[in-house]
C-alpha positions as protocol buffer text, in pm:
chain_id: "A"
residue {
  index: 1
  type: MET
  ca { x: 1172 y: 4045 z: 2531 }
}
residue {
  index: 2
  type: ALA
  ca { x: 1406 y: 4007 z: 2202 }
}
residue {
  index: 3
  type: VAL
  ca { x: 1459 y: 3745 z: 1983 }
}
residue {
  index: 4
  type: THR
  ca { x: 1827 y: 3561 z: 1950 }
}
residue {
  index: 5
  type: ALA
  ca { x: 1981 y: 3408 z: 1704 }
}
residue {
  index: 6
  type: GLN
  ca { x: 2038 y: 3126 z: 1927 }
}
residue {
  index: 7
  type: GLN
  ca { x: 1641 y: 3102 z: 2015 }
}
residue {
  index: 8
  type: VAL
  ca { x: 1599 y: 3088 z: 1643 }
}
residue {
  index: 9
  type: LYS
  ca { x: 1885 y: 2772 z: 1585 }
}
residue {
  index: 10
  type: GLU
  ca { x: 1771 y: 2614 z: 1860 }
}
residue {
  index: 11
  type: LEU
  ca { x: 1312 y: 2579 z: 1701 }
}
residue {
  index: 12
  type: ARG
  ca { x: 1466 y: 2547 z: 1361 }
}
residue {
  index: 13
  type: GLU
  ca { x: 1615 y: 2227 z: 1469 }
}
residue {
  index: 14
  type: LEU
  ca { x: 1309 y: 2145 z: 1652 }
}
residue {
  index: 15
  type: THR
  ca { x: 1079 y: 2179 z: 1393 }
}
residue {
  index: 16
  type: ASP
  ca { x: 1261 y: 2242 z: 1025 }
}
residue {
  index: 17
  type: CYS
  ca { x: 1049 y: 2521 z: 984 }
}
residue {
  index: 18
  type: GLY
  ca { x: 1209 y: 2831 z: 830 }
}
residue {
  index: 19
  type: ILE
  ca { x: 1413 y: 3128 z: 981 }
}
residue {
  index: 20
  type: MET
  ca { x: 1150 y: 3433 z: 961 }
}
residue {
  index: 21
  type: ASP
  ca { x: 840 y: 3156 z: 1063 }
}
residue {
  index: 22
  type: CYS
  ca { x: 1025 y: 3083 z: 1378 }
}
residue {
  index: 23
  type: LYS
  ca { x: 1132 y: 3424 z: 1470 }
}
residue {
  index: 24
  type: LYS
  ca { x: 760 y: 3494 z: 1403 }
}
residue {
  index: 25
  type: ALA
  ca { x: 677 y: 3193 z: 1653 }
}
residue {
  index: 26
  type: LEU
  ca { x: 927 y: 3316 z: 1900 }
}
residue {
  index: 27
  type: ILE
  ca { x: 782 y: 3685 z: 1875 }
}
residue {
  index: 28
  type: ALA
  ca { x: 416 y: 3604 z: 1893 }
}
residue {
  index: 29
  type: SER
  ca { x: 532 y: 3362 z: 2205 }
}
residue {
  index: 30
  type: ASP
  ca { x: 708 y: 3603 z: 2441 }
}
residue {
  index: 31
  type: CYS
  ca { x: 1035 y: 3364 z: 2330 }
}
residue {
  index: 32
  type: ASP
  ca { x: 913 y: 3043 z: 2523 }
}
residue {
  index: 33
  type: ILE
  ca { x: 1027 y: 2681 z: 2292 }
}
residue {
  index: 34
  type: GLU
  ca { x: 735 y: 2509 z: 2378 }
}
residue {
  index: 35
  type: LYS
  ca { x: 446 y: 2772 z: 2285 }
}
residue {
  index: 36
  type: ALA
  ca { x: 652 y: 2882 z: 1990 }
}
residue {
  index: 37
  type: LYS
  ca { x: 643 y: 2460 z: 1898 }
}
residue {
  index: 38
  type: ALA
  ca { x: 241 y: 2455 z: 1916 }
}
residue {
  index: 39
  type: TRP
  ca { x: 229 y: 2807 z: 1724 }
}
residue {
  index: 40
  type: LEU
  ca { x: 406 y: 2675 z: 1436 }
}
residue {
  index: 41
  type: ARG
  ca { x: 215 y: 2365 z: 1464 }
}
residue {
  index: 42
  type: GLU
  ca { x: -84 y: 2581 z: 1441 }
}
residue {
  index: 43
  type: LYS
  ca { x: 30 y: 2794 z: 1162 }
}
residue {
  index: 44
  type: GLY
  ca { x: 149 y: 2440 z: 966 }
}
residue {
  index: 45
  type: MET
  ca { x: -206 y: 2275 z: 991 }
}
residue {
  index: 46
  type: ALA
  ca { x: -338 y: 2576 z: 845 }
}
residue {
  index: 47
  type: LYS
  ca { x: -130 y: 2538 z: 550 }
}
residue {
  index: 48
  type: ALA
  ca { x: -212 y: 2187 z: 537 }
}
residue {
  index: 49
  type: GLU
  ca { x: -605 y: 2239 z: 535 }
}
residue {
  index: 50
  type: LYS
  ca { x: -553 y: 2435 z: 258 }
}
residue {
  index: 51
  type: LYS
  ca { x: -344 y: 2165 z: 72 }
}
residue {
  index: 52
  type: SER
  ca { x: -580 y: 1895 z: 161 }
}
residue {
  index: 53
  type: SER
  ca { x: -839 y: 1954 z: -148 }
}
residue {
  index: 54
  type: ARG
  ca { x: -530 y: 1927 z: -407 }
}
residue {
  index: 55
  type: ILE
  ca { x: -522 y: 1578 z: -589 }
}
residue {
  index: 56
  type: ALA
  ca { x: -225 y: 1301 z: -408 }
}
residue {
  index: 57
  type: ALA
  ca { x: -215 y: 987 z: -665 }
}
residue {
  index: 58
  type: GLU
  ca { x: 182 y: 955 z: -646 }
}
residue {
  index: 59
  type: GLY
  ca { x: 332 y: 837 z: -337 }
}
residue {
  index: 60
  type: ALA
  ca { x: 433 y: 456 z: -250 }
}
residue {
  index: 61
  type: VAL
  ca { x: 301 y: 153 z: -169 }
}
residue {
  index: 62
  type: ILE
  ca { x: 529 y: -26 z: 178 }
}
residue {
  index: 63
  type: SER
  ca { x: 517 y: -318 z: 382 }
}
residue {
  index: 64
  type: LYS
  ca { x: 721 y: -370 z: 728 }
}
residue {
  index: 65
  type: ILE
  ca { x: 716 y: -745 z: 852 }
}
residue {
  index: 66
  type: SER
  ca { x: 767 y: -817 z: 1209 }
}
residue {
  index: 67
  type: ASP
  ca { x: 1098 y: -990 z: 1311 }
}
residue {
  index: 68
  type: ASP
  ca { x: 920 y: -1334 z: 1356 }
}
residue {
  index: 69
  type: MET
  ca { x: 717 y: -1313 z: 1038 }
}
residue {
  index: 70
  type: LYS
  ca { x: 422 y: -1364 z: 1224 }
}
residue {
  index: 71
  type: THR
  ca { x: 267 y: -1002 z: 1135 }
}
residue {
  index: 72
  type: GLY
  ca { x: 291 y: -765 z: 837 }
}
residue {
  index: 73
  type: VAL
  ca { x: 159 y: -452 z: 673 }
}
residue {
  index: 74
  type: LEU
  ca { x: 108 y: -288 z: 354 }
}
residue {
  index: 75
  type: VAL
  ca { x: 2 y: 77 z: 334 }
}
residue {
  index: 76
  type: GLU
  ca { x: -55 y: 316 z: 46 }
}
residue {
  index: 77
  type: ILE
  ca { x: 85 y: 671 z: 129 }
}
residue {
  index: 78
  type: ASN
  ca { x: -3 y: 928 z: -142 }
}
residue {
  index: 79
  type: ILE
  ca { x: 153 y: 1258 z: -230 }
}
residue {
  index: 80
  type: GLU
  ca { x: 88 y: 1500 z: -547 }
}
residue {
  index: 81
  type: THR
  ca { x: 422 y: 1426 z: -720 }
}
residue {
  index: 82
  type: ASP
  ca { x: 649 y: 1153 z: -777 }
}
residue {
  index: 83
  type: PHE
  ca { x: 1007 y: 1427 z: -679 }
}
residue {
  index: 84
  type: ALA
  ca { x: 794 y: 1497 z: -334 }
}
residue {
  index: 85
  type: ALA
  ca { x: 758 y: 1077 z: -308 }
}
residue {
  index: 86
  type: ASN
  ca { x: 1150 y: 1063 z: -294 }
}
residue {
  index: 87
  type: THR
  ca { x: 1224 y: 1281 z: -59 }
}
residue {
  index: 88
  type: ASP
  ca { x: 1352 y: 1168 z: 260 }
}
residue {
  index: 89
  type: LYS
  ca { x: 1116 y: 1339 z: 446 }
}
residue {
  index: 90
  type: PHE
  ca { x: 804 y: 1167 z: 269 }
}
residue {
  index: 91
  type: LYS
  ca { x: 988 y: 818 z: 301 }
}
residue {
  index: 92
  type: LYS
  ca { x: 1042 y: 913 z: 668 }
}
residue {
  index: 93
  type: PHE
  ca { x: 653 y: 1012 z: 751 }
}
residue {
  index: 94
  type: ALA
  ca { x: 563 y: 661 z: 524 }
}
residue {
  index: 95
  type: ASP
  ca { x: 794 y: 397 z: 732 }
}
residue {
  index: 96
  type: ASN
  ca { x: 681 y: 603 z: 1080 }
}
residue {
  index: 97
  type: VAL
  ca { x: 291 y: 501 z: 981 }
}
residue {
  index: 98
  type: ALA
  ca { x: 402 y: 184 z: 891 }
}
residue {
  index: 99
  type: THR
  ca { x: 574 y: 122 z: 1204 }
}
residue {
  index: 100
  type: HIS
  ca { x: 275 y: 284 z: 1435 }
}
residue {
  index: 101
  type: ILE
  ca { x: 62 y: 40 z: 1197 }
}
residue {
  index: 102
  type: ILE
  ca { x: 248 y: -267 z: 1251 }
}
residue {
  index: 103
  type: ASN
  ca { x: 250 y: -189 z: 1611 }
}
residue {
  index: 104
  type: ARG
  ca { x: -78 y: -62 z: 1707 }
}
residue {
  index: 105
  type: LYS
  ca { x: -293 y: -265 z: 1439 }
}
residue {
  index: 106
  type: PRO
  ca { x: -566 y: 6 z: 1403 }
}
residue {
  index: 107
  type: SER
  ca { x: -907 y: -151 z: 1256 }
}
residue {
  index: 108
  type: ASP
  ca { x: -966 y: 126 z: 1019 }
}
residue {
  index: 109
  type: ILE
  ca { x: -809 y: 495 z: 864 }
}
residue {
  index: 110
  type: GLN
  ca { x: -1043 y: 639 z: 1098 }
}
residue {
  index: 111
  type: THR
  ca { x: -925 y: 484 z: 1442 }
}
residue {
  index: 112
  type: LEU
  ca { x: -524 y: 542 z: 1284 }
}
residue {
  index: 113
  type: MET
  ca { x: -551 y: 910 z: 1264 }
}
residue {
  index: 114
  type: ALA
  ca { x: -683 y: 958 z: 1591 }
}
residue {
  index: 115
  type: GLU
  ca { x: -484 y: 739 z: 1805 }
}
residue {
  index: 116
  type: PRO
  ca { x: -130 y: 880 z: 1937 }
}
residue {
  index: 117
  type: LEU
  ca { x: 173 y: 860 z: 1738 }
}
residue {
  index: 118
  type: PHE
  ca { x: 348 y: 550 z: 1841 }
}
residue {
  index: 119
  type: SER
  ca { x: 671 y: 713 z: 1861 }
}
residue {
  index: 120
  type: ASP
  ca { x: 569 y: 1033 z: 1978 }
}
residue {
  index: 121
  type: GLU
  ca { x: 236 y: 1058 z: 2187 }
}
residue {
  index: 122
  type: SER
  ca { x: 214 y: 1404 z: 2227 }
}
residue {
  index: 123
  type: LYS
  ca { x: 49 y: 1392 z: 1873 }
}
residue {
  index: 124
  type: THR
  ca { x: -231 y: 1202 z: 1733 }
}
residue {
  index: 125
  type: VAL
  ca { x: -159 y: 999 z: 1372 }
}
residue {
  index: 126
  type: GLU
  ca { x: -378 y: 1286 z: 1196 }
}
residue {
  index: 127
  type: VAL
  ca { x: -138 y: 1624 z: 1346 }
}
residue {
  index: 128
  type: TYR
  ca { x: 155 y: 1410 z: 1240 }
}
residue {
  index: 129
  type: GLN
  ca { x: 6 y: 1398 z: 878 }
}
residue {
  index: 130
  type: LYS
  ca { x: -62 y: 1763 z: 857 }
}
residue {
  index: 131
  type: GLU
  ca { x: 288 y: 1894 z: 1004 }
}
residue {
  index: 132
  type: THR
  ca { x: 411 y: 1695 z: 755 }
}
residue {
  index: 133
  type: ILE
  ca { x: 197 y: 1857 z: 464 }
}
residue {
  index: 134
  type: ALA
  ca { x: 299 y: 2170 z: 594 }
}
residue {
  index: 135
  type: ASP
  ca { x: 657 y: 2031 z: 570 }
}
residue {
  index: 136
  type: ILE
  ca { x: 670 y: 1874 z: 232 }
}
residue {
  index: 137
  type: GLY
  ca { x: 416 y: 2169 z: 130 }
}
residue {
  index: 138
  type: GLU
  ca { x: 205 y: 1886 z: -71 }
}
residue {
  index: 139
  type: ASN
  ca { x: -129 y: 1706 z: 52 }
}
residue {
  index: 140
  type: THR
  ca { x: 15 y: 1408 z: 143 }
}
residue {
  index: 141
  type: SER
  ca { x: -265 y: 1105 z: 275 }
}
residue {
  index: 142
  type: ILE
  ca { x: -231 y: 768 z: 421 }
}
residue {
  index: 143
  type: ARG
  ca { x: -492 y: 611 z: 184 }
}
residue {
  index: 144
  type: ARG
  ca { x: -544 y: 208 z: 290 }
}
residue {
  index: 145
  type: PHE
  ca { x: -384 y: -45 z: 489 }
}
residue {
  index: 146
  type: VAL
  ca { x: -410 y: -411 z: 547 }
}
residue {
  index: 147
  type: VAL
  ca { x: -270 y: -606 z: 885 }
}
residue {
  index: 148
  type: TYR
  ca { x: -168 y: -941 z: 825 }
}
residue {
  index: 149
  type: SER
  ca { x: -105 y: -1171 z: 1121 }
}
residue {
  index: 150
  type: ILE
  ca { x: -59 y: -1534 z: 1188 }
}
residue {
  index: 151
  type: SER
  ca { x: -83 y: -1761 z: 1515 }
}
residue {
  index: 152
  type: GLY
  ca { x: 3 y: -2090 z: 1350 }
}
residue {
  index: 153
  type: ASN
  ca { x: 236 y: -2250 z: 1118 }
}
residue {
  index: 154
  type: GLY
  ca { x: 316 y: -2039 z: 815 }
}
residue {
  index: 155
  type: ALA
  ca { x: 423 y: -1670 z: 764 }
}
residue {
  index: 156
  type: VAL
  ca { x: 345 y: -1326 z: 615 }
}
residue {
  index: 157
  type: ALA
  ca { x: 566 y: -1181 z: 318 }
}
residue {
  index: 158
  type: SER
  ca { x: 551 y: -943 z: 113 }
}
residue {
  index: 159
  type: TYR
  ca { x: 690 y: -820 z: -251 }
}
residue {
  index: 160
  type: ILE
  ca { x: 714 y: -406 z: -327 }
}
residue {
  index: 161
  type: HIS
  ca { x: 815 y: -379 z: -693 }
}
residue {
  index: 162
  type: MET
  ca { x: 937 y: -9 z: -843 }
}
residue {
  index: 163
  type: GLY
  ca { x: 1028 y: 136 z: -588 }
}
residue {
  index: 164
  type: GLY
  ca { x: 626 y: 136 z: -473 }
}
residue {
  index: 165
  type: LYS
  ca { x: 445 y: 121 z: -731 }
}
residue {
  index: 166
  type: ILE
  ca { x: 273 y: -191 z: -659 }
}
residue {
  index: 167
  type: GLY
  ca { x: 282 y: -360 z: -300 }
}
residue {
  index: 168
  type: VAL
  ca { x: 206 y: -708 z: -252 }
}
residue {
  index: 169
  type: MET
  ca { x: 128 y: -883 z: 91 }
}
residue {
  index: 170
  type: VAL
  ca { x: 68 y: -1266 z: 98 }
}
residue {
  index: 171
  type: GLU
  ca { x: -31 y: -1514 z: 415 }
}
residue {
  index: 172
  type: ILE
  ca { x: 177 y: -1873 z: 377 }
}
residue {
  index: 173
  type: ALA
  ca { x: 90 y: -2186 z: 570 }
}
residue {
  index: 174
  type: THR
  ca { x: 298 y: -2460 z: 630 }
}
residue {
  index: 175
  type: GLY
  ca { x: 274 y: -2777 z: 822 }
}
residue {
  index: 176
  type: ASP
  ca { x: 612 y: -2748 z: 976 }
}
residue {
  index: 177
  type: ASP
  ca { x: 725 y: -2334 z: 1081 }
}
residue {
  index: 178
  type: SER
  ca { x: 1071 y: -2408 z: 1115 }
}
residue {
  index: 179
  type: VAL
  ca { x: 1076 y: -2417 z: 722 }
}
residue {
  index: 180
  type: ILE
  ca { x: 995 y: -2021 z: 710 }
}
residue {
  index: 181
  type: ASN
  ca { x: 1403 y: -1945 z: 809 }
}
residue {
  index: 182
  type: THR
  ca { x: 1480 y: -2150 z: 484 }
}
residue {
  index: 183
  type: PRO
  ca { x: 1600 y: -2010 z: 176 }
}
residue {
  index: 184
  type: ALA
  ca { x: 1355 y: -2198 z: -41 }
}
residue {
  index: 185
  type: PHE
  ca { x: 1092 y: -2075 z: 150 }
}
residue {
  index: 186
  type: ALA
  ca { x: 1192 y: -1701 z: 101 }
}
residue {
  index: 187
  type: ASP
  ca { x: 1233 y: -1797 z: -229 }
}
residue {
  index: 188
  type: TYR
  ca { x: 912 y: -1903 z: -290 }
}
residue {
  index: 189
  type: ALA
  ca { x: 735 y: -1623 z: -67 }
}
residue {
  index: 190
  type: LYS
  ca { x: 909 y: -1405 z: -351 }
}
residue {
  index: 191
  type: ASN
  ca { x: 786 y: -1566 z: -619 }
}
residue {
  index: 192
  type: ILE
  ca { x: 468 y: -1590 z: -479 }
}
residue {
  index: 193
  type: GLY
  ca { x: 455 y: -1206 z: -438 }
}
residue {
  index: 194
  type: MET
  ca { x: 596 y: -1156 z: -774 }
}
residue {
  index: 195
  type: GLN
  ca { x: 319 y: -1380 z: -927 }
}
residue {
  index: 196
  type: VAL
  ca { x: 21 y: -1133 z: -757 }
}
residue {
  index: 197
  type: ALA
  ca { x: 276 y: -833 z: -838 }
}
residue {
  index: 198
  type: ALA
  ca { x: 251 y: -920 z: -1226 }
}
residue {
  index: 199
  type: SER
  ca { x: -95 y: -1193 z: -1280 }
}
residue {
  index: 200
  type: SER
  ca { x: -330 y: -942 z: -1041 }
}
residue {
  index: 201
  type: PRO
  ca { x: -564 y: -1213 z: -959 }
}
residue {
  index: 202
  type: LEU
  ca { x: -879 y: -1182 z: -788 }
}
residue {
  index: 203
  type: TRP
  ca { x: -926 y: -1472 z: -588 }
}
residue {
  index: 204
  type: ILE
  ca { x: -682 y: -1757 z: -417 }
}
residue {
  index: 205
  type: ASP
  ca { x: -892 y: -2097 z: -598 }
}
residue {
  index: 206
  type: GLU
  ca { x: -1178 y: -2202 z: -751 }
}
residue {
  index: 207
  type: SER
  ca { x: -1363 y: -2194 z: -405 }
}
residue {
  index: 208
  type: GLU
  ca { x: -1324 y: -1837 z: -357 }
}
residue {
  index: 209
  type: VAL
  ca { x: -1519 y: -1783 z: -631 }
}
residue {
  index: 210
  type: SER
  ca { x: -1899 y: -1666 z: -557 }
}
residue {
  index: 211
  type: LYS
  ca { x: -2233 y: -1837 z: -748 }
}
residue {
  index: 212
  type: ASP
  ca { x: -2373 y: -1483 z: -830 }
}
residue {
  index: 213
  type: GLU
  ca { x: -1989 y: -1425 z: -990 }
}
residue {
  index: 214
  type: LEU
  ca { x: -1966 y: -1743 z: -1190 }
}
residue {
  index: 215
  type: ASP
  ca { x: -2357 y: -1717 z: -1286 }
}
residue {
  index: 216
  type: LYS
  ca { x: -2250 y: -1391 z: -1396 }
}
residue {
  index: 217
  type: GLU
  ca { x: -1963 y: -1533 z: -1625 }
}
residue {
  index: 218
  type: ILE
  ca { x: -2134 y: -1799 z: -1764 }
}
residue {
  index: 219
  type: ALA
  ca { x: -2452 y: -1588 z: -1898 }
}
residue {
  index: 220
  type: ILE
  ca { x: -2213 y: -1370 z: -2068 }
}
residue {
  index: 221
  type: VAL
  ca { x: -2030 y: -1664 z: -2246 }
}
residue {
  index: 222
  type: ARG
  ca { x: -2360 y: -1807 z: -2330 }
}
residue {
  index: 223
  type: ASN
  ca { x: -2516 y: -1508 z: -2466 }
}
residue {
  index: 224
  type: LYS
  ca { x: -2205 y: -1445 z: -2693 }
}
residue {
  index: 225
  type: ALA
  ca { x: -2194 y: -1836 z: -2849 }
}
residue {
  index: 226
  type: ILE
  ca { x: -2529 y: -1788 z: -2902 }
}
residue {
  index: 227
  type: ALA
  ca { x: -2559 y: -1452 z: -3027 }
}
residue {
  index: 228
  type: GLU
  ca { x: -2255 y: -1592 z: -3265 }
}
residue {
  index: 229
  type: GLY
  ca { x: -2484 y: -1860 z: -3396 }
}
residue {
  index: 230
  type: LYS
  ca { x: -2387 y: -2156 z: -3204 }
}
residue {
  index: 231
  type: PRO
  ca { x: -2557 y: -2422 z: -3151 }
}
residue {
  index: 232
  type: GLU
  ca { x: -2750 y: -2472 z: -2771 }
}
residue {
  index: 233
  type: LYS
  ca { x: -2597 y: -2821 z: -2710 }
}
residue {
  index: 234
  type: VAL
  ca { x: -2197 y: -2709 z: -2817 }
}
residue {
  index: 235
  type: VAL
  ca { x: -2238 y: -2394 z: -2624 }
}
residue {
  index: 236
  type: ASP
  ca { x: -2363 y: -2564 z: -2326 }
}
residue {
  index: 237
  type: GLU
  ca { x: -2141 y: -2870 z: -2331 }
}
residue {
  index: 238
  type: ARG
  ca { x: -1794 y: -2748 z: -2523 }
}
residue {
  index: 239
  type: ILE
  ca { x: -1814 y: -2384 z: -2502 }
}
residue {
  index: 240
  type: VAL
  ca { x: -1904 y: -2257 z: -2200 }
}
residue {
  index: 241
  type: PRO
  ca { x: -1681 y: -2533 z: -1953 }
}
residue {
  index: 242
  type: GLY
  ca { x: -1406 y: -2440 z: -2210 }
}
residue {
  index: 243
  type: GLN
  ca { x: -1445 y: -2037 z: -2107 }
}
residue {
  index: 244
  type: ILE
  ca { x: -1537 y: -2070 z: -1741 }
}
residue {
  index: 245
  type: LYS
  ca { x: -1186 y: -2359 z: -1722 }
}
residue {
  index: 246
  type: ASN
  ca { x: -1000 y: -2015 z: -1920 }
}
residue {
  index: 247
  type: PHE
  ca { x: -1186 y: -1778 z: -1673 }
}
residue {
  index: 248
  type: TYR
  ca { x: -1010 y: -1976 z: -1331 }
}
residue {
  index: 249
  type: LYS
  ca { x: -687 y: -1994 z: -1531 }
}
residue {
  index: 250
  type: MET
  ca { x: -704 y: -1612 z: -1587 }
}
residue {
  index: 251
  type: ASN
  ca { x: -832 y: -1502 z: -1231 }
}
residue {
  index: 252
  type: CYS
  ca { x: -765 y: -1776 z: -924 }
}
residue {
  index: 253
  type: LEU
  ca { x: -421 y: -1769 z: -836 }
}
residue {
  index: 254
  type: VAL
  ca { x: -317 y: -2145 z: -806 }
}
residue {
  index: 255
  type: ASP
  ca { x: -465 y: -2183 z: -1154 }
}
residue {
  index: 256
  type: GLN
  ca { x: -260 y: -1904 z: -1346 }
}
residue {
  index: 257
  type: GLU
  ca { x: 49 y: -2003 z: -1532 }
}
residue {
  index: 258
  type: TYR
  ca { x: 383 y: -1975 z: -1311 }
}
residue {
  index: 259
  type: PHE
  ca { x: 545 y: -1680 z: -1438 }
}
residue {
  index: 260
  type: ARG
  ca { x: 871 y: -1801 z: -1397 }
}
residue {
  index: 261
  type: GLU
  ca { x: 778 y: -2144 z: -1592 }
}
residue {
  index: 262
  type: GLU
  ca { x: 459 y: -2151 z: -1775 }
}
residue {
  index: 263
  type: SER
  ca { x: 456 y: -2507 z: -1857 }
}
residue {
  index: 264
  type: MET
  ca { x: 357 y: -2559 z: -1453 }
}
residue {
  index: 265
  type: ASP
  ca { x: 19 y: -2378 z: -1304 }
}
residue {
  index: 266
  type: ILE
  ca { x: 78 y: -2193 z: -909 }
}
residue {
  index: 267
  type: LYS
  ca { x: -81 y: -2539 z: -788 }
}
residue {
  index: 268
  type: THR
  ca { x: 202 y: -2732 z: -978 }
}
residue {
  index: 269
  type: TYR
  ca { x: 475 y: -2525 z: -885 }
}
residue {
  index: 270
  type: THR
  ca { x: 388 y: -2503 z: -491 }
}
residue {
  index: 271
  type: ALA
  ca { x: 342 y: -2879 z: -501 }
}
residue {
  index: 272
  type: SER
  ca { x: 706 y: -2912 z: -601 }
}
residue {
  index: 273
  type: VAL
  ca { x: 850 y: -2687 z: -319 }
}
residue {
  index: 274
  type: ALA
  ca { x: 598 y: -2825 z: -85 }
}
residue {
  index: 275
  type: LYS
  ca { x: 815 y: -3138 z: -178 }
}
residue {
  index: 276
  type: GLU
  ca { x: 1130 y: -3027 z: -164 }
}
residue {
  index: 277
  type: LEU
  ca { x: 1097 y: -2835 z: 202 }
}
residue {
  index: 278
  type: GLY
  ca { x: 906 y: -3167 z: 306 }
}
residue {
  index: 279
  type: THR
  ca { x: 580 y: -3041 z: 456 }
}
residue {
  index: 280
  type: ASP
  ca { x: 282 y: -2893 z: 384 }
}
residue {
  index: 281
  type: LEU
  ca { x: 233 y: -2559 z: 196 }
}
residue {
  index: 282
  type: SER
  ca { x: -24 y: -2335 z: 72 }
}
residue {
  index: 283
  type: VAL
  ca { x: -160 y: -1961 z: 12 }
}
residue {
  index: 284
  type: ILE
  ca { x: -467 y: -1861 z: 227 }
}
residue {
  index: 285
  type: SER
  ca { x: -477 y: -1502 z: 142 }
}
residue {
  index: 286
  type: PHE
  ca { x: -303 y: -1226 z: -67 }
}
residue {
  index: 287
  type: THR
  ca { x: -350 y: -797 z: -92 }
}
residue {
  index: 288
  type: ARG
  ca { x: -248 y: -609 z: -425 }
}
residue {
  index: 289
  type: PHE
  ca { x: -211 y: -225 z: -367 }
}
residue {
  index: 290
  type: ALA
  ca { x: -134 y: -50 z: -712 }
}
residue {
  index: 291
  type: LEU
  ca { x: -24 y: 323 z: -627 }
}
residue {
  index: 292
  type: GLY
  ca { x: -268 y: 560 z: -753 }
}
residue {
  index: 293
  type: GLU
  ca { x: -539 y: 328 z: -852 }
}
residue {
  index: 294
  type: GLY
  ca { x: -883 y: 427 z: -855 }
}
residue {
  index: 295
  type: ILE
  ca { x: -738 y: 776 z: -783 }
}
residue {
  index: 296
  type: GLU
  ca { x: -874 y: 1024 z: -1104 }
}
residue {
  index: 297
  type: LYS
  ca { x: -564 y: 1283 z: -1132 }
}
residue {
  index: 298
  type: LYS
  ca { x: -567 y: 1590 z: -1260 }
}
residue {
  index: 299
  type: GLU
  ca { x: -455 y: 1629 z: -1599 }
}
residue {
  index: 300
  type: GLU
  ca { x: -211 y: 1947 z: -1712 }
}
residue {
  index: 301
  type: ASN
  ca { x: -187 y: 2138 z: -2031 }
}
residue {
  index: 302
  type: PHE
  ca { x: 207 y: 2124 z: -2025 }
}
residue {
  index: 303
  type: ALA
  ca { x: 215 y: 2490 z: -2164 }
}
residue {
  index: 304
  type: ASP
  ca { x: 4 y: 2585 z: -1932 }
}
residue {
  index: 305
  type: GLU
  ca { x: 142 y: 2438 z: -1644 }
}
residue {
  index: 306
  type: VAL
  ca { x: 465 y: 2635 z: -1757 }
}
residue {
  index: 307
  type: ARG
  ca { x: 312 y: 2942 z: -1738 }
}
residue {
  index: 308
  type: LYS
  ca { x: 209 y: 2934 z: -1459 }
}
residue {
  index: 309
  type: GLN
  ca { x: 535 y: 2765 z: -1250 }
}
residue {
  index: 310
  type: ALA
  ca { x: 661 y: 3128 z: -1394 }
}
residue {
  index: 311
  type: GLY
  ca { x: 332 y: 3363 z: -1312 }
}
residue {
  index: 312
  type: ILE
  ca { x: 275 y: 3459 z: -1600 }
}
């Protein structure tokens, strides 16, 4: 059976694959469009497998919040180059994945990859990812995500910095749920997100610091001061308490200096907004993702890379 130009055009519109690939698929499938789509998918998967070993440290951290502000997701999706991360195809993939996660709330990456895609249950998320790899031509991976869900008073909010280089999600509890739709609450939530993005706190407050973590820090401070010849009484009564106070100030969100007004800490800033809103206000939890953190990027010699691209 001869392949017609109309069949090639139809298959291209359905798959976004090249003309020659579509023609080969139709020939191999006796001009059956559905079989040709499956043939291209299989071919795409084969290409994706070859690309899956490449280091993907670019991409974006994106967020999605439900209309009622009670559910939110923060997800990091990686790809090999910043150029590809700015394409519409990558952005569509990232948005579809985030939409899937906020609707299905998978418990982990393994569960996510095995689920039928929310927007197209004919394929799993894993198959969708492999199709995207084949389509874009770069290794693309869903690295990590977090799902926030509030049942009581309060809301989740997000802050995305530099187009996805850093992403923050915060859970904020309130005494009165009606305030979450006010401009004052929106400003507060955004500022807390920016604070977390800029200052990278490890904990909400001192109560979250484990005894082991605190003992380790005390030992470091004490041993250093003793080695410098400081008297033990001075070390234990003045130096250690002072340094531990600084430790909390650096690492606990509520003790940090507010980035917009360094004369107050976050605890004081929160209290001032709570007074303005006329209700209790507190940060319950937060997550901060920095794009590519912990991924060892491959270093390329620029001259060698140019020669490689030129086929020299």
